[in-house]
C-alpha positions as CSV (number, residue, x, y, z in Angstrom):
1,M,-23.6,-11.6,-5.2
2,Y,-25.9,-11.7,-8.2
3,L,-28.9,-10.7,-5.9
4,I,-27.0,-7.7,-4.6
5,H,-26.1,-6.7,-8.2
6,Y,-29.7,-6.9,-9.3
7,I,-30.9,-5.0,-6.3
8,G,-28.3,-2.3,-7.0
9,C,-29.4,-2.0,-10.7
10,F,-33.1,-1.9,-9.7
11,L,-32.4,0.9,-7.2
12,V,-30.5,3.0,-9.7
13,L,-33.4,2.7,-12.3
14,T,-36.2,3.5,-9.8
15,L,-34.3,6.2,-7.9
16,V,-33.6,8.3,-11.0
17,H,-37.3,9.1,-11.1
18,D,-37.2,10.2,-7.4
19,V,-34.2,12.5,-8.0
20,M,-36.0,14.2,-10.9
21,G,-38.9,14.9,-8.5
22,L,-36.7,17.0,-6.2
23,S,-37.5,20.7,-6.0
24,T,-34.9,23.0,-7.5
25,R,-34.1,24.3,-4.0
26,A,-33.6,20.9,-2.6
27,R,-31.4,19.8,-5.5
28,N,-29.2,22.9,-5.3
29,S,-28.9,22.5,-1.6
30,L,-27.7,18.9,-1.9
31,L,-25.4,19.7,-4.8
32,Q,-23.6,22.3,-2.7
33,T,-23.3,19.9,0.2
34,L,-22.0,17.0,-2.0
35,R,-19.5,19.4,-3.7
36,G,-20.9,18.7,-7.1
37,G,-21.3,15.0,-6.6
38,N,-23.8,12.9,-8.5
39,L,-27.1,12.7,-6.6
40,E,-28.4,9.6,-8.3
41,E,-25.2,7.8,-7.6
42,R,-25.1,8.9,-3.9
43,Q,-28.7,7.8,-3.4
44,A,-28.1,4.4,-5.0
45,R,-24.9,3.8,-3.0
46,L,-26.7,4.5,0.3
47,Q,-29.6,2.1,-0.6
48,N,-27.1,-0.6,-1.6
49,L,-25.4,-0.3,1.8
50,A,-28.8,-1.1,3.4
51,A,-29.4,-4.0,1.0
52,I,-26.0,-5.5,2.0
53,Y,-26.4,-4.8,5.7
54,F,-30.0,-5.8,6.4
55,G,-30.8,-8.3,3.6
56,N,-34.5,-9.1,3.9
57,R,-34.8,-8.6,7.7
58,T,-37.6,-6.6,9.2
59,S,-36.2,-6.6,12.7
60,V,-32.5,-5.9,13.4
61,D,-32.5,-7.9,16.7
62,R,-34.5,-11.1,16.9
63,R,-33.0,-12.2,20.2
64,D,-36.1,-11.6,22.3
65,N,-39.2,-11.0,20.2
66,N,-41.4,-12.0,23.2
67,V,-39.8,-9.2,25.2
68,A,-40.3,-6.8,22.3
69,S,-43.9,-7.8,22.0
70,S,-44.5,-7.2,25.7
71,I,-42.9,-3.8,25.3
72,R,-45.1,-2.8,22.4
73,E,-48.2,-3.5,24.5
74,V,-47.4,-0.7,26.9
75,I,-46.1,1.7,24.2
76,P,-48.7,4.0,22.6
77,Q,-49.0,3.7,18.8
78,A,-51.6,6.5,18.2
79,P,-50.5,9.8,16.7
80,D,-49.5,12.6,19.1
81,S,-52.5,14.4,20.5
82,N,-51.5,18.0,19.9
83,S,-52.0,20.7,17.4
84,I,-48.6,22.3,17.5
85,D,-46.3,21.2,14.7
86,D,-42.7,20.7,15.9
87,P,-41.2,18.3,13.4
88,S,-38.0,16.3,14.2
89,I,-34.9,16.7,12.1
90,E,-35.7,13.5,10.2
91,E,-39.3,14.7,9.5
92,I,-38.0,18.1,8.3
93,N,-35.6,16.4,5.9
94,Q,-38.2,13.9,4.7
95,R,-40.6,16.8,3.9
96,E,-37.8,18.6,2.0
97,G,-37.0,15.3,0.1
98,V,-33.4,15.3,1.1
99,A,-33.3,12.5,3.7
100,E,-32.8,9.7,1.1
101,Y,-29.5,11.3,0.0
102,L,-28.1,11.6,3.6
103,F,-26.8,9.0,5.9
104,Q,-28.8,8.6,9.2
105,G,-31.2,11.2,7.8
106,D,-28.9,14.3,8.3
107,I,-25.3,13.3,7.8
108,N,-23.4,14.1,4.6
109,L,-20.8,11.5,4.3
110,T,-17.5,12.5,2.7
111,E,-16.4,10.3,-0.2
112,E,-13.8,8.8,2.1
113,Q,-16.3,7.9,4.8
114,L,-18.8,6.4,2.3
115,E,-16.0,4.3,0.7
116,W,-15.0,3.1,4.2
117,M,-18.6,1.9,4.9
118,E,-18.9,0.2,1.5
119,R,-15.7,-1.8,2.1
120,N,-16.4,-2.7,5.7
121,I,-20.1,-3.5,5.5
122,A,-19.4,-5.8,2.7
123,A,-16.4,-7.3,4.6
124,R,-18.5,-8.0,7.7
125,K,-20.5,-10.6,5.7
126,T,-17.4,-12.8,5.2
127,S,-14.7,-11.7,7.6
128,R,-13.8,-9.2,10.3
129,P,-13.8,-5.6,9.0
130,K,-10.3,-4.2,8.4
131,R,-9.2,-1.8,11.1
132,Q,-6.4,-0.2,9.1
133,V,-8.8,1.5,6.7
134,D,-10.6,3.3,9.4
135,R,-9.3,6.9,9.7
136,G,-12.3,8.2,11.7
137,A,-13.6,11.7,11.8
138,R,-10.9,14.4,12.0
139,L,-10.8,16.6,15.0
140,W,-10.6,20.4,14.6
141,T,-7.0,21.6,14.9
142,N,-6.2,23.2,18.3
143,N,-9.8,22.7,19.4
144,R,-10.8,25.8,17.4
145,V,-13.8,25.6,15.0
146,F,-14.1,28.2,12.3
147,Y,-17.5,29.0,10.7
148,F,-19.3,31.7,8.8
149,F,-22.8,32.6,7.8
150,D,-23.9,32.5,4.2
151,I,-26.0,35.5,3.1
152,S,-29.1,33.2,3.1
153,V,-29.1,32.9,6.9
154,D,-31.4,35.3,8.6
155,S,-30.9,37.0,11.9
156,R,-33.0,34.5,13.8
157,K,-30.9,31.5,12.7
158,R,-27.7,33.4,13.4
159,S,-28.9,34.1,16.9
160,V,-29.9,30.4,17.4
161,V,-26.4,29.2,16.2
162,K,-24.6,31.6,18.4
163,E,-26.6,30.6,21.4
164,A,-26.0,26.9,20.7
165,L,-22.2,27.4,20.2
166,N,-22.0,29.6,23.4
167,F,-23.7,26.9,25.4
168,I,-21.1,24.3,24.2
169,R,-18.2,26.7,24.5
170,D,-19.0,27.6,28.1
171,R,-18.8,24.0,29.1
172,T,-15.9,22.7,27.0
173,C,-12.4,23.7,25.8
174,L,-13.6,24.4,22.3
175,E,-13.5,27.8,20.7
176,F,-15.9,28.8,17.9
177,T,-14.6,31.7,15.7
178,E,-16.4,33.4,12.8
179,S,-14.1,33.5,9.8
180,T,-14.5,33.7,6.0
181,T,-10.8,33.1,5.3
182,A,-9.8,30.2,7.6
183,T,-8.5,27.2,5.6
184,N,-10.9,24.8,7.3
185,R,-14.3,26.3,8.0
186,I,-18.0,25.6,8.2
187,R,-20.4,27.4,5.9
188,V,-23.7,27.7,7.6
189,F,-26.4,28.2,5.0
190,S,-30.2,28.1,4.8
191,G,-30.6,25.0,2.6
192,A,-33.4,22.5,2.3
193,G,-33.4,20.7,5.6
194,C,-31.0,20.3,8.6
195,Y,-27.7,18.4,8.0
196,A,-24.0,18.5,8.3
197,T,-20.7,16.6,7.7
198,I,-19.1,14.4,10.4
199,G,-15.8,15.9,11.7
200,M,-13.5,18.4,10.1
201,A,-13.8,17.5,6.4
202,G,-11.1,20.0,5.2
203,G,-11.6,23.2,3.2
204,V,-15.1,24.6,3.3
205,Q,-17.8,22.2,4.5
206,E,-21.5,22.8,4.5
207,L,-24.0,22.9,7.4
208,S,-27.6,23.4,6.4
209,L,-30.2,25.0,8.7
210,G,-33.3,25.3,6.6
211,S,-36.9,26.1,7.4
212,G,-37.9,24.4,10.7
213,C,-34.3,24.1,11.9
214,E,-34.4,27.3,14.0
215,A,-34.2,25.6,17.4
216,V,-31.0,25.8,19.6
217,G,-31.2,22.0,20.1
218,I,-31.2,21.4,16.3
219,A,-28.3,23.8,15.6
220,A,-26.3,22.2,18.4
221,H,-27.1,18.7,17.0
222,E,-25.8,19.6,13.6
223,F,-22.7,21.3,15.0
224,A,-22.1,18.2,17.1
225,H,-21.9,16.2,13.9
226,A,-19.3,18.7,12.6
227,L,-17.3,18.1,15.8
228,G,-17.2,14.4,15.0
229,I,-20.2,13.1,17.0
230,W,-22.4,10.4,15.5
231,H,-26.0,9.5,16.5
232,M,-26.6,7.6,19.8
233,Q,-28.8,5.0,18.1
234,M,-26.0,3.9,15.7
235,R,-23.7,2.8,18.6
236,D,-22.5,-0.8,18.4
237,D,-24.3,-1.5,21.7
238,R,-27.7,0.0,20.7
239,D,-29.5,-3.3,20.5
240,D,-29.1,-3.6,24.3
241,Y,-31.2,-0.5,24.7
242,V,-33.5,-0.3,21.7
243,Q,-35.0,-2.8,19.3
244,V,-35.2,-1.6,15.7
245,D,-38.4,-2.6,13.8
246,L,-38.0,-2.1,10.1
247,S,-41.5,-3.5,9.1
248,A,-42.9,0.0,8.5
249,V,-39.7,1.7,7.2
250,P,-39.5,2.4,3.4
251,M,-36.7,0.6,1.6
252,T,-35.2,4.0,0.7
253,M,-34.8,4.8,4.4
254,L,-33.3,1.5,5.7
255,H,-29.7,2.8,5.5
256,N,-30.6,5.2,8.4
257,Y,-30.5,2.2,10.8
258,I,-27.0,0.9,10.0
259,K,-24.9,0.8,13.2
260,L,-21.1,1.3,13.2
261,P,-18.7,-1.2,14.9
262,S,-17.0,-0.4,18.2
263,F,-13.7,0.3,16.6
264,R,-15.3,3.0,14.5
265,I,-17.1,4.8,17.3
266,I,-15.8,5.4,20.8
267,N,-18.5,5.2,23.4
268,Y,-17.4,7.7,26.0
269,T,-20.6,7.5,28.1
270,P,-23.3,5.0,29.0
271,Y,-26.2,4.8,26.5
272,E,-28.3,8.0,26.9
273,Y,-31.9,7.9,25.8
274,G,-32.1,11.7,26.6
275,S,-29.3,12.7,24.3
276,Y,-30.0,15.4,21.7
277,M,-28.1,13.0,19.3
278,H,-30.8,10.3,19.7
279,Y,-33.6,10.0,17.2
280,D,-37.2,9.6,18.3
281,A,-39.3,6.4,18.4
282,R,-41.1,7.0,15.1
283,S,-38.1,8.0,13.0
284,F,-38.6,7.2,9.3
285,A,-41.5,4.8,10.0
286,T,-44.8,5.2,8.0
287,R,-46.7,3.9,11.0
288,G,-46.0,2.8,14.6
289,N,-42.5,2.9,16.1
290,S,-39.2,2.0,14.5
291,L,-37.1,2.5,17.6
292,I,-38.5,0.6,20.6
293,P,-36.8,1.3,23.9
294,R,-36.2,-1.8,26.1
295,D,-37.1,0.4,29.0
296,S,-40.5,1.5,27.8
297,S,-40.7,4.5,30.2
298,Y,-38.1,6.2,27.9
299,L,-40.4,6.2,24.8
300,R,-41.2,9.9,24.8
301,T,-37.7,10.9,26.0
302,M,-35.9,9.7,22.8
303,G,-35.6,12.6,20.3
304,S,-34.8,15.3,22.8
305,R,-33.9,18.9,22.0
306,V,-32.2,19.3,25.4
307,I,-28.4,19.1,25.5
308,S,-27.7,16.6,28.3
309,F,-24.8,16.3,30.7
310,Y,-23.5,13.3,28.8
311,D,-23.7,15.2,25.5
312,I,-21.3,17.8,26.9
313,K,-19.1,15.1,28.5
314,T,-18.8,13.3,25.2
315,I,-17.4,16.5,23.6
316,N,-15.0,17.0,26.5
317,D,-13.8,13.5,26.3
318,H,-13.5,13.5,22.5
319,Y,-11.3,16.6,22.5
320,K,-9.4,15.6,25.7
321,C,-10.7,18.8,27.4
322,R,-10.6,17.2,30.9
323,A,-6.8,17.0,30.8
324,R,-6.8,20.8,31.5
325,C,-8.1,20.2,35.0
326,G,-5.6,18.8,37.5
327,S,-5.7,17.9,41.2
328,A,-6.3,21.5,42.2
329,S,-9.6,21.7,40.3
330,A,-13.1,21.9,41.8
331,I,-14.5,19.0,44.0
332,C,-17.8,18.4,42.2
333,F,-20.8,16.9,43.9
334,N,-23.7,14.8,42.6
335,G,-21.8,13.4,39.6
336,G,-20.5,16.8,38.3
337,E,-17.2,17.2,36.6
338,P,-14.7,20.1,36.6
339,N,-15.5,22.5,33.7
340,P,-12.4,22.8,31.4
341,R,-13.4,26.4,30.6
342,N,-12.9,27.2,34.3
343,C,-11.6,24.3,36.4
344,A,-12.6,26.0,39.7
345,V,-16.3,25.3,38.9
346,C,-18.2,22.3,37.7
347,N,-20.4,21.1,34.8
348,C,-23.5,19.8,36.6
349,P,-26.0,17.1,35.7
350,A,-29.5,18.4,35.1
351,G,-31.2,19.3,38.4
352,Y,-28.1,20.4,40.1
353,G,-26.5,23.9,40.2
354,G,-24.0,26.1,42.0
355,A,-20.3,26.2,41.4
356,L,-19.9,22.6,42.9
357,C,-23.3,21.1,41.8
358,N,-24.5,20.9,45.4
359,Q,-27.3,23.5,45.1
360,R,-30.6,23.8,43.4
361,P,-30.3,25.6,40.1
362,P,-31.3,29.3,40.5
363,G,-34.5,30.7,39.1
364,C,-37.9,29.1,38.9
365,G,-38.7,26.5,41.5
366,E,-38.2,25.9,45.2
367,T,-37.1,23.4,47.8
368,L,-40.0,21.4,49.2
369,K,-40.0,19.4,52.6
370,A,-41.6,16.0,52.3
371,T,-43.6,14.5,55.2
372,D,-45.5,11.2,55.7
373,R,-48.6,12.7,54.1
374,W,-49.1,13.4,50.4
375,Q,-48.5,17.1,49.6
376,M,-49.3,18.8,46.3
377,K,-47.3,21.2,44.3
378,Q,-48.7,23.0,41.2
379,F,-46.7,25.5,39.3
380,T,-47.0,27.5,36.0
381,F,-44.0,28.7,34.0
382,G,-43.1,29.7,30.4
383,D,-44.0,32.8,28.4
384,S,-47.6,33.6,27.8
385,T,-46.8,36.7,25.6
386,S,-45.2,34.6,22.9
387,R,-47.7,32.9,20.6
388,S,-45.2,30.9,18.7
389,V,-42.7,28.2,19.6
390,R,-39.6,29.7,21.1
391,D,-36.1,28.8,20.1
392,T,-34.9,28.2,23.7
393,F,-36.4,26.6,26.8
394,T,-37.6,28.2,30.0
395,E,-36.6,25.9,32.9
396,C,-37.9,25.3,36.4
397,N,-36.1,23.2,39.1
398,H,-37.7,21.9,42.3
399,W,-36.0,19.9,45.0
400,I,-37.8,17.5,47.4
401,E,-36.0,16.9,50.6
402,A,-36.7,14.2,53.3
403,P,-35.3,13.5,56.7
404,A,-32.4,11.1,56.9
405,G,-33.5,7.5,56.8
406,R,-36.6,8.2,54.7
407,R,-37.2,7.7,51.0
408,I,-39.2,10.1,48.8
409,Q,-42.1,9.0,46.8
410,L,-43.8,11.2,44.2
411,R,-46.3,11.1,41.3
412,V,-47.1,13.5,38.5
413,T,-50.9,14.0,38.5
414,S,-51.6,16.7,35.9
415,L,-50.3,18.3,32.8
416,Q,-52.0,21.5,31.6
417,N,-51.2,23.2,28.4
418,S,-48.7,20.4,27.6
419,Q,-47.9,19.3,24.1
420,C,-47.5,15.6,23.7
421,H,-44.6,14.9,21.3
422,N,-42.0,12.2,20.9
423,G,-38.9,13.7,22.3
424,C,-41.0,15.9,24.6
425,T,-39.6,18.7,22.4
426,L,-41.9,21.5,23.7
427,N,-42.3,20.8,27.4
428,A,-41.8,18.1,30.0
429,I,-41.4,17.3,33.6
430,E,-38.6,14.9,34.7
431,P,-38.6,13.5,38.2
432,K,-35.0,12.5,38.8
433,T,-35.4,9.3,40.9
434,R,-32.8,6.9,39.5
435,A,-29.6,6.3,41.4
436,D,-27.3,7.5,38.6
437,M,-27.5,11.3,39.0
438,T,-25.8,11.9,35.7
439,V,-28.3,10.2,33.3
440,T,-31.5,11.6,31.9
441,N,-34.6,10.1,33.6
442,P,-37.8,9.3,31.8
443,R,-39.6,12.6,30.9
444,I,-43.3,13.1,31.1
445,C,-45.1,15.2,28.5
446,C,-48.1,12.9,27.8
447,T,-51.0,11.8,30.0
448,E,-50.2,8.1,29.6
449,S,-47.5,8.5,32.3
450,L,-49.6,10.3,34.9
451,N,-50.3,9.0,38.5
452,Q,-47.5,6.5,38.5
453,I,-45.9,6.4,42.0
454,L,-42.1,6.7,41.8
455,T,-39.8,5.8,44.7
456,S,-36.7,7.9,44.5
457,N,-33.1,6.8,45.2
458,L,-32.1,10.4,45.7
459,N,-32.4,12.8,48.6
460,P,-32.9,15.6,47.7
461,T,-34.9,14.5,44.6
462,P,-34.7,17.0,41.7
463,I,-37.8,17.7,39.7
464,I,-36.8,19.2,36.3
465,S,-39.2,21.0,34.0
466,Y,-38.9,22.9,30.8
467,N,-41.1,24.7,28.3
468,R,-40.8,26.6,25.0
469,F,-44.4,27.2,24.0
470,L,-46.7,29.5,25.9
471,T,-46.9,28.3,29.5
472,S,-47.3,24.9,31.1
473,T,-48.9,24.0,34.4
474,F,-47.6,20.9,36.0
475,T,-48.9,19.2,39.2
476,F,-47.1,16.6,41.3
477,Q,-47.6,15.1,44.7
478,Y,-44.9,13.9,47.1
479,R,-44.3,12.2,50.5
480,T,-41.7,10.2,52.5
481,R,-41.7,6.5,53.4
482,F,-39.6,4.4,55.6
483,I,-38.8,1.3,53.6
484,L,-36.4,-1.0,55.4
485,G,-34.4,-3.4,53.2
486,L,-33.0,-6.4,55.1
487,T,-31.0,-9.3,53.7
488,F,-29.9,-12.2,55.8
489,R,-26.7,-14.0,54.9
490,L,-25.4,-17.3,56.5
491,N,-21.6,-17.8,56.3
492,V,-20.2,-21.3,57.3
493,V,-16.4,-21.8,57.4
494,F,-15.1,-25.3,57.2
495,R,-11.7,-26.8,58.0
496,G,-11.8,-30.0,56.2
497,L,-15.1,-31.5,57.3
498,E,-15.1,-29.6,60.6
499,V,-17.3,-26.5,61.0
500,V,-15.1,-23.9,62.6
501,Q,-17.3,-20.8,62.3
502,V,-20.9,-19.9,61.7
503,R,-21.9,-16.3,61.1
504,L,-25.4,-14.8,60.5
505,S,-25.2,-11.3,59.0
506,V,-28.0,-8.8,58.7
507,I,-27.4,-6.5,55.7
508,Y,-29.1,-3.1,55.5
509,T,-29.5,-1.7,52.0
510,T,-27.7,1.6,51.5
511,K,-30.3,3.5,49.6
512,H,-32.8,3.1,52.5
513,F,-30.5,4.8,55.0
514,L,-28.0,7.2,53.5
515,T,-28.4,10.6,52.0
516,P,-25.2,10.9,50.1
517,V,-23.8,14.0,48.4
518,H,-21.3,12.3,46.0
519,S,-18.0,13.6,44.8
520,T,-16.4,12.5,41.6
521,H,-13.1,14.3,42.0
522,P,-10.3,12.0,40.8
523,S,-8.1,12.4,43.9
524,K,-10.1,13.6,46.9
525,T,-12.4,11.9,49.4
526,T,-16.1,12.4,49.5
527,P,-17.4,15.2,51.8
528,S,-19.6,14.6,54.8
529,L,-23.0,12.9,54.6
530,Q,-26.1,14.0,56.3
531,S,-26.9,12.4,59.7
532,T,-27.2,8.6,59.7
533,D,-28.5,7.9,63.2
534,E,-29.6,4.4,62.2
535,L,-26.0,3.4,61.9
536,T,-24.6,3.4,65.4
537,T,-21.4,1.3,65.1
538,C,-19.3,0.4,62.2
539,P,-15.8,-1.0,61.5
540,T,-13.2,1.7,61.1
541,N,-11.3,-0.1,58.3
542,I,-12.8,-2.5,55.8
543,A,-10.2,-2.5,53.1
544,E,-11.5,-5.6,51.4
545,Q,-14.8,-3.9,50.6
546,N,-13.0,-0.8,49.1
547,A,-14.6,1.5,51.7
548,T,-13.8,2.9,55.1
549,A,-16.2,4.6,57.4
550,A,-16.0,6.6,60.6
551,I,-19.5,7.2,61.9
552,A,-18.2,9.2,64.9
553,D,-17.5,12.3,62.8
554,R,-20.3,11.4,60.3
555,R,-17.9,11.2,57.4
556,W,-18.0,8.7,54.6
557,M,-14.8,8.2,52.7
558,T,-13.7,6.0,49.7
559,N,-10.5,4.9,48.2
560,G,-11.7,5.0,44.6
561,Y,-14.4,2.4,44.0
562,C,-17.3,4.6,44.8
563,M,-15.9,7.5,42.7
564,V,-16.2,5.4,39.6
565,Q,-19.8,4.5,40.4
566,P,-21.1,7.1,42.8
567,W,-24.4,5.4,43.2
568,S,-22.7,2.2,44.5
569,Y,-22.0,3.4,48.1
570,K,-21.9,0.7,50.8
571,A,-23.4,1.1,54.2
572,C,-22.2,-0.4,57.5
573,A,-24.8,-2.3,59.6
574,S,-24.5,-2.3,63.4
575,I,-22.8,-5.7,63.3
576,G,-20.1,-4.6,60.9
577,T,-21.4,-6.1,57.6
578,I,-21.2,-4.2,54.3
579,S,-24.3,-4.1,52.1
580,Q,-23.8,-4.1,48.4
581,L,-26.1,-2.4,45.9
582,T,-26.7,-4.2,42.6
């Protein structure tokens, strides 16, 4: 207790000097946001939170330092090799000098929220935090968000905000209405840095989009905070996906790594490295990486400016938008979900388009037919007439198709005119090879990831690319392979000491045979699959395996299990055994 007291006193004395060093613009911006609060006190309270939460630890999770060390060996530590400045939100706020006064680098906590953290972070040291004091972020009444622009906001930022809000509106049940008179409203102003308040604070609340915040992804990020969305890396389960290394993080920035308990944050989706609410690997560190992904292939993906499928799903779940779509709504393929704005069409994961998510997205790109031999595809896209970083992305979508019973392999071999940034904020190519069609796959925007052969679990395999600076030229190669997965299982049945049955089963792995087009509709069966000639006979009713199959009409149906995990389809082998994916 005495140690914490002395730390608090030391912070107050040393931070007064830092506050006095703030520019007049930054000071005025913060004072507007804090509604006249005391800057020195706010800064000291945030630092005290970190002192209580972390103590003298330099690593948040010491469970597997050997694993972390092995991860670091394959993660690049050198500065990004590019000349285009595209700073992250946390970098912008550090440059402006405001990051030390904001939680997680860009969140203005209300007094109520800060008091909650002070009580519960202290309580977690001695007892279980008290649930009854948690009120959470308030939702906007009737799903309608009111906002207005301060005179300081120029036409470019206004356009960026409207584009971001229209993107969210078109995929959710939220309405965004400009109003200078609504009781509860957001004042968008051009302050020092990019930041906002969590949830509907009541009255007029501030949202700053200063210099450098003119990207659609940044505006959407800050408005997501205003909707009640926290950062991905502060989830209670974050240590399962990233290791936090505090060894190169200044003491004044430690509070940005506090995570909230599960009863404070509702995790509507799996952990998403590609979320626009996830900070990048180097956030707040003076050297090296502070956020180390346990899957090292996601290093450059963290810190994205792209609004992901799960980002939209989180908003829809948080505001209960999906309740608008009943049993008569669209049957969505490939992990898509009915769009609450129009339940007859679907919100689609990246790489899928059309009203039902069963088509390649329109525009740039084409459908390619893979064979046994490596083929090459090179394409150029973007806007060569614009010499500055654009506010929005140009996208390109390719599909690679293979015959039934074959798997697709591919490798990205060349990136020309590509900017290597954490977050791949200016350009990237994303081969979508993982079985979960809804999640962001590792993005490639740096040469360190070239020439790695990827074997896809999907047919067709989407290749997603985007760019917002000049043009990019990407090259990839692709082919098909027949990879047979066999597992032998011996089942022996006893009656007492007597052997009454011996059965040898040969199990074929689903992902080597089937080419599923999945449906996630809550009440309807999955539509037809492509031809599966390898499977000639199959039981017509295997209830204990939560699946039925009728190969005769080439239909694959489920009674619920596979709609929860669409990548977990089971295949029938010729002897009637079900294979299970793990």
